[in-house]
C-alpha positions as CSV (number, residue, x, y, z in Angstrom):
1,M,-62.6,-30.3,102.3
2,S,-60.6,-31.5,105.2
3,G,-57.8,-34.0,104.6
4,Y,-60.0,-36.9,105.6
5,E,-62.9,-35.7,103.4
6,A,-60.6,-35.3,100.4
7,K,-59.2,-38.9,100.9
8,A,-62.7,-40.4,101.3
9,Y,-64.0,-38.6,98.2
10,L,-61.0,-39.8,96.2
11,A,-61.6,-43.4,97.3
12,L,-65.2,-43.1,96.3
13,L,-64.2,-41.8,92.9
14,Q,-61.8,-44.6,92.4
15,A,-64.3,-47.2,93.4
16,G,-66.8,-46.2,90.7
17,T,-69.6,-48.1,92.5
18,P,-71.3,-47.8,95.8
19,V,-69.1,-48.9,98.7
20,N,-69.6,-49.0,102.5
21,G,-67.7,-47.3,105.2
22,Y,-65.4,-50.2,105.9
23,E,-64.3,-50.3,102.2
24,V,-63.8,-46.5,102.2
25,A,-61.6,-46.7,105.3
26,K,-59.6,-49.5,103.8
27,R,-59.1,-47.7,100.4
28,S,-58.5,-44.2,101.8
29,G,-56.6,-44.7,105.0
30,V,-59.2,-42.7,106.9
31,P,-59.5,-44.2,110.4
32,R,-62.6,-46.5,110.9
33,S,-63.5,-44.5,113.9
34,T,-64.1,-41.4,111.9
35,V,-65.0,-42.7,108.4
36,Y,-68.8,-42.5,108.9
37,E,-68.6,-39.0,110.3
38,T,-66.4,-38.1,107.3
39,L,-68.8,-39.6,104.8
40,S,-71.7,-37.8,106.4
41,K,-69.9,-34.5,105.9
42,L,-69.4,-35.4,102.2
43,V,-73.1,-36.1,101.9
44,A,-74.0,-32.8,103.6
45,R,-71.6,-31.0,101.2
46,G,-73.4,-32.7,98.3
47,A,-70.1,-34.4,97.3
48,A,-71.4,-37.9,97.8
49,F,-74.7,-39.8,98.0
50,E,-76.1,-42.4,100.4
51,V,-77.2,-45.6,98.7
52,R,-79.4,-48.0,100.7
53,D,-79.8,-51.5,99.5
54,G,-83.4,-51.9,101.0
55,S,-82.5,-55.0,103.0
56,S,-83.7,-55.6,106.6
57,N,-80.4,-54.6,108.2
58,G,-80.6,-51.3,106.3
59,S,-76.9,-51.2,105.3
60,T,-75.7,-48.0,103.6
61,A,-73.2,-47.5,100.9
62,Y,-71.8,-44.3,99.4
63,L,-71.3,-43.1,95.8
64,A,-69.2,-40.1,94.8
65,L,-70.7,-37.1,92.9
66,P,-69.0,-37.2,89.5
67,A,-65.8,-35.1,89.4
68,E,-67.2,-32.9,86.6
69,S,-70.3,-32.0,88.6
70,L,-68.3,-31.3,91.8
71,L,-65.9,-29.0,89.9
72,S,-68.8,-27.2,88.3
73,R,-70.4,-26.7,91.7
74,L,-67.1,-25.5,93.3
75,R,-66.6,-23.0,90.4
76,R,-70.0,-21.6,90.8
77,Q,-69.6,-21.2,94.5
78,F,-66.1,-19.6,94.0
79,D,-67.5,-17.1,91.4
80,T,-70.4,-16.2,93.6
81,R,-68.1,-15.5,96.5
82,M,-65.7,-13.5,94.4
83,A,-68.6,-11.4,93.1
84,A,-69.8,-10.7,96.6
85,L,-66.3,-9.7,97.7
86,S,-65.9,-7.5,94.7
87,T,-68.9,-5.5,95.9
88,S,-68.4,-5.6,99.7
89,L,-64.6,-5.2,100.0
90,P,-64.4,-1.8,98.4
91,E,-67.0,-0.5,100.8
92,V,-64.8,-1.2,103.8
93,V,-61.5,-0.1,102.4
94,A,-60.2,3.0,104.2
95,P,-58.9,5.8,101.9
96,V,-55.2,5.8,101.4
97,D,-53.6,8.7,103.1
98,A,-50.1,8.2,101.8
99,S,-48.5,7.5,98.5
100,L,-46.4,4.5,98.0
101,M,-42.9,4.2,96.6
102,H,-40.4,1.4,96.4
103,N,-37.2,0.5,94.5
104,I,-36.7,-2.6,92.4
105,R,-33.4,-4.1,91.4
106,G,-32.4,-6.6,88.8
107,R,-33.6,-7.1,85.2
108,P,-36.0,-10.0,85.9
109,N,-37.7,-8.2,88.7
110,V,-38.0,-4.9,86.8
111,I,-39.4,-6.7,83.7
112,E,-41.9,-8.7,85.7
113,R,-43.2,-5.5,87.4
114,A,-43.4,-3.7,84.0
115,R,-45.4,-6.5,82.6
116,G,-47.9,-6.3,85.4
117,L,-48.3,-2.6,85.0
118,I,-48.9,-2.9,81.3
119,D,-51.3,-5.7,81.7
120,S,-53.2,-3.5,84.3
121,A,-53.8,-0.7,81.9
122,T,-57.5,-0.2,80.9
123,E,-57.6,3.3,79.4
124,D,-54.2,4.6,78.3
125,L,-50.5,3.7,78.6
126,F,-47.5,5.9,78.1
127,V,-44.2,4.3,77.4
128,S,-40.8,5.7,76.8
129,I,-38.2,3.0,76.3
130,W,-35.3,1.6,74.3
131,P,-35.8,-1.4,72.0
132,V,-33.3,-3.6,73.8
133,D,-35.3,-3.1,77.0
134,A,-38.7,-3.3,75.2
135,E,-38.1,-6.8,73.7
136,S,-39.6,-8.6,76.7
137,L,-42.6,-6.2,76.9
138,L,-43.7,-6.0,73.3
139,D,-46.3,-8.8,73.5
140,N,-47.9,-7.2,76.6
141,M,-48.0,-3.8,75.0
142,E,-49.6,-5.3,71.9
143,R,-52.2,-7.1,74.0
144,A,-53.0,-3.8,75.7
145,A,-53.6,-2.1,72.4
146,Q,-55.8,-5.0,71.2
147,R,-58.1,-4.7,74.2
148,G,-58.7,-1.1,73.5
149,V,-56.0,0.7,75.6
150,E,-54.6,3.9,73.9
151,V,-50.9,3.0,73.8
152,F,-48.4,5.8,73.3
153,V,-44.8,4.7,72.8
154,M,-41.7,6.8,72.5
155,S,-38.9,4.5,71.3
156,F,-35.3,5.4,71.2
157,G,-34.6,3.3,68.1
158,A,-36.7,1.0,65.9
159,L,-39.0,-1.3,67.8
160,G,-39.5,-3.7,64.9
161,R,-43.3,-3.3,65.1
162,S,-45.8,-0.6,65.5
163,I,-48.0,-0.8,68.6
164,G,-50.7,1.7,69.2
165,Y,-49.2,5.2,68.5
166,T,-45.5,4.5,68.2
167,Y,-43.0,7.3,67.6
168,E,-39.3,6.9,67.1
169,H,-37.0,9.5,68.8
170,Q,-35.3,11.5,66.0
171,F,-34.3,14.7,67.6
172,S,-31.7,14.4,69.2
173,S,-30.0,11.2,68.0
174,D,-30.0,8.1,70.2
175,E,-26.3,8.4,70.7
176,V,-26.6,12.0,71.9
177,V,-29.4,11.1,74.3
178,L,-27.3,8.2,75.8
179,E,-24.3,10.4,76.1
180,R,-26.3,12.9,78.0
181,T,-28.2,10.6,80.4
182,G,-25.5,7.9,80.7
183,V,-28.2,5.1,81.0
184,R,-31.1,3.8,79.0
185,L,-33.9,5.5,80.8
186,F,-37.5,4.1,80.6
187,T,-40.9,5.2,81.8
188,I,-44.1,3.1,82.0
189,C,-47.3,4.9,83.1
190,P,-50.6,3.0,83.0
191,D,-53.9,5.0,83.2
192,R,-51.9,7.9,84.9
193,R,-52.4,6.1,88.2
194,S,-48.9,4.8,88.8
195,V,-45.5,4.9,87.2
196,L,-42.4,2.8,86.8
197,I,-39.2,4.9,86.1
198,G,-35.9,3.2,85.7
199,G,-32.7,2.8,83.8
200,A,-30.5,0.1,82.3
201,F,-26.8,0.2,81.9
202,E,-25.0,-2.7,80.3
203,G,-26.5,-5.8,82.0
204,D,-27.9,-4.0,85.1
205,M,-31.4,-2.6,85.5
206,W,-33.2,-0.7,88.3
207,A,-36.5,1.0,88.7
208,M,-38.7,2.9,91.1
209,W,-42.4,2.4,91.2
210,S,-44.8,4.9,92.8
211,D,-48.5,6.0,92.8
212,D,-47.6,9.5,94.0
213,P,-50.0,11.7,91.9
214,A,-47.4,14.4,91.4
215,L,-44.7,11.9,90.2
216,V,-47.2,10.2,87.9
217,L,-48.3,13.5,86.4
218,V,-44.7,14.5,85.7
219,A,-43.9,11.1,84.1
220,A,-46.9,11.1,81.9
221,E,-46.3,14.7,80.8
222,Y,-42.7,13.9,80.1
223,V,-43.6,11.2,77.6
224,R,-46.4,13.3,76.1
225,H,-44.1,16.3,75.6
226,D,-41.3,14.1,74.2
227,I,-43.8,12.7,71.7
228,A,-45.0,16.1,70.9
229,M,-41.5,17.2,70.1
230,Q,-41.0,14.3,67.6
231,V,-44.3,15.2,65.9
232,L,-43.2,18.7,65.6
233,V,-39.9,17.6,64.0
234,E,-42.0,15.3,61.6
235,R,-44.2,18.2,60.6
236,M,-41.7,21.0,60.3
237,G,-38.6,19.0,59.3
238,A,-35.5,18.4,61.4
239,D,-33.5,21.2,59.7
240,A,-36.2,23.8,60.4
241,V,-36.3,22.8,64.1
242,K,-32.5,22.7,64.4
243,A,-32.3,26.1,62.8
244,F,-33.5,27.7,66.0
245,W,-32.8,24.8,68.5
246,D,-29.1,25.6,68.7
247,V,-29.4,29.3,68.4
248,D,-32.4,30.5,70.4
249,P,-31.0,31.7,73.8
250,A,-33.7,30.1,75.9
251,L,-33.3,26.7,74.2
252,V,-29.5,26.8,74.4
253,R,-29.8,27.7,78.2
254,L,-32.0,24.7,78.8
255,Q,-29.5,22.3,77.0
256,H,-26.3,23.6,78.4
257,G,-27.3,25.2,81.7
258,R,-24.9,25.0,84.7
259,G,-26.8,22.2,86.3
260,A,-26.1,19.9,83.3
261,A,-22.5,19.3,84.5
262,R,-23.8,18.0,87.8
263,L,-26.0,15.2,86.3
264,P,-25.0,11.7,87.7
265,V,-23.9,10.4,84.3
266,R,-22.5,6.9,84.0
267,R,-20.2,6.6,81.1
268,T,-18.4,3.6,79.7
269,V,-14.7,4.0,80.1
270,R,-13.0,3.6,76.7
271,T,-9.4,2.4,76.4
272,R,-7.3,3.3,73.4
273,R,-5.2,0.7,71.8
274,R,-1.6,1.5,71.0
């Protein structure tokens, strides 16, 4: 409705009985010069009815369509249009010829984006996260599992509740992981279509979102392989895995290769009291 139409409709609703154009103009503030044109538009929309008194002068009054009926009509029209758009818009969308990527700064912004991604999952969801950073996302993850999404969670510490397929990182210890990475890294990958990768350090949080297929694949495989490692430790026992983890030349080289010293690790400066 236009502004005049909305004002006239509200005036009719408040009147609760048929009123003429003069009354509508007085109650609504719609100029008398345009009030009858405005009322005619309301009648054409089906938002008001003309009521004739049957007298010789043929005076006409107007009565509002009840608010409940109008809202139901508007809702049906909206749903019909949305259904039509859902069918027609995908047919005219040009295929995307470039992958997107953007950076997000600040905990509130990162958490909000993470919630949106988790809520968008329809098939599977891979999450690698620390409990302190997962607190604001647990309800979203649980709702995803409840609607049938396969949720796989690698948690660096106890989450406090089991959601989907939850695994706690046991090999190496959380302290060792944090010392090696310098930040609390997290990964959220819904339906293997996009990914949010970021880190948290003290009160700061940052992330990068992308729908690049290669990056999404690497992120999903990273979480899958980390979970697989924890399952291996559970099945074989930590001592059995450690027996060759720190001895096998290939594994030692992966852990302590030359490039490890060049990682951009952020460490907390510790002061010694005297």
